[in-house]
N, C-alpha and C positions, 0 to 999 in steps of 0.2 A: 350167694347161696341159691342154688336152683332147686325148685320144689314143683312137683306136679300139680296141675289143677285137679280138683277144686281146693286143694290145700293152700296154694298160694293166695287164692281169693280169701280164704278163711283167715289167713294172717293179715292181709291188707284191709279187709272190711269187717270180718266177723269175730274179732277178739281172740283168735287162736294165738296163744302166747308160748306154746311149746311146739318145737319142730322135732319130730322123731327121726334120728339120724343113726346110721349104722356105725359110725365112728365118732369118738369124742374129738375135741379140739382144745388146744390151749389158748386159742385166740379169744379175745374179748374186745368188743368194740362195735363200730357200725357195720351193717350188712346191707347190701342191696338184695331185695327179695325178687328173684327171677322166676317167672312161671315158665317151666320147661316146655318142650314140644310134646311131651307125653301127658295124657290125661288118665287119671285113675277113675275109670267109668263106674266101678262099684262104689266108690266113695261118694259119688253124686247123690246116692240114695241114703247116705248116712244121716241119722237124726242130728248129729252135731253139725254137719254141713248145712242141712236144711235150716237149723236154728241160727246158723251164721248168716243166713240170708242169701244163700247161693242163687245166683241169677246168671245163666249163661249169656244173657243179653248185656250185662254190665260190662263196660270197657275193661275193667280190671279182671274179668274172667277170661281174657285173651291168653294165648299161649305164645311162647317165644319172646317175652318182653319183661322188663323190670316193672313191677307193680307197686312196690313199697320200699321204704327204708325202715330198718329196725336196729336196735342195739342188742347184741348178743351179750347178755349180762352174766350168765352162768351156764354150766353144763352139769346135769345130774346123770351119773352113770350107774346108779343103784339098780335100776330096772334091767340093765343090760347084762348083769351078772346072773348066772343060773339061779332061778327061784328068787331073784331079788325083787324087792318092791320099793316103791317110793310114794310120795304124796304130791306128785307133780300135777295133779288135776285131770279133768276128763279128756283132755287132748293127748295125754301121754299114753304110749303103748308099751306093754311089757316086751322086753328083749331089745330095746333101743336106748340110745343115749338121748337124753332130753335136753335140747338146746333151748334155754329160756330167753325169750324175746321180750324186750320192753321198748317203750317209746316208739311204737309202730306208727308210721305216717304213710298213708296211701298216697301215691302220686296222683296229681290231678288228671293225668292220662298216662297210659302205658308207654314205655319207650322200648321199641324193638331192639333186641340184643341177643347175642349168642351166649349161652351159659355152659356150664360143665357139671359133671356129676359129683365132683368134689368141691370143697371150698376153694373159690377162685378169686384172683385179684382183678377187679374191673379196670379197664383202660381208663386213664385219666380224663379223656374226652367224654366218656360215659358218666363219670362222677361229676364232671363239670355240667353236663346236660341236666342231670338230676338236680344239682344245686341251683342252677339257673331257673329251672321249672318251679322249684319251691319259692325262690326269691320273687319271681314274677307273680306267682299266685298270691304271695303276701302283699305285694304292692297293689294288686287289684282287689284286695278284700277290704 
């Protein structure tokens, strides 16, 4: 899943557990969180982003890279319906489907990769690189 910065950072480091998406998905399971090449400059001043610890010097604030792994546990579409509302928390925005992320694990360092605007299947070598990075970090801790 590709997300603009600073939102990708907020998922990786700041406890953002809802990703606001234009479309729902039937998929449930692991996701690579990819920081797209676009930056939402207005969001950098958001109180939520500041509270998440946004720091453009942090390696996970990079663009064009995988920054975290998360589980897509559920999707709430109530807020996407006209005048719909839900109780998905402060990260949720009206008019979007709320993808609920759990078990978020930031990568020890970002992995440069190309993303896409829709939900995409990562290449097996990319998945292997992520798994190897976590395994190596576990051995070194």
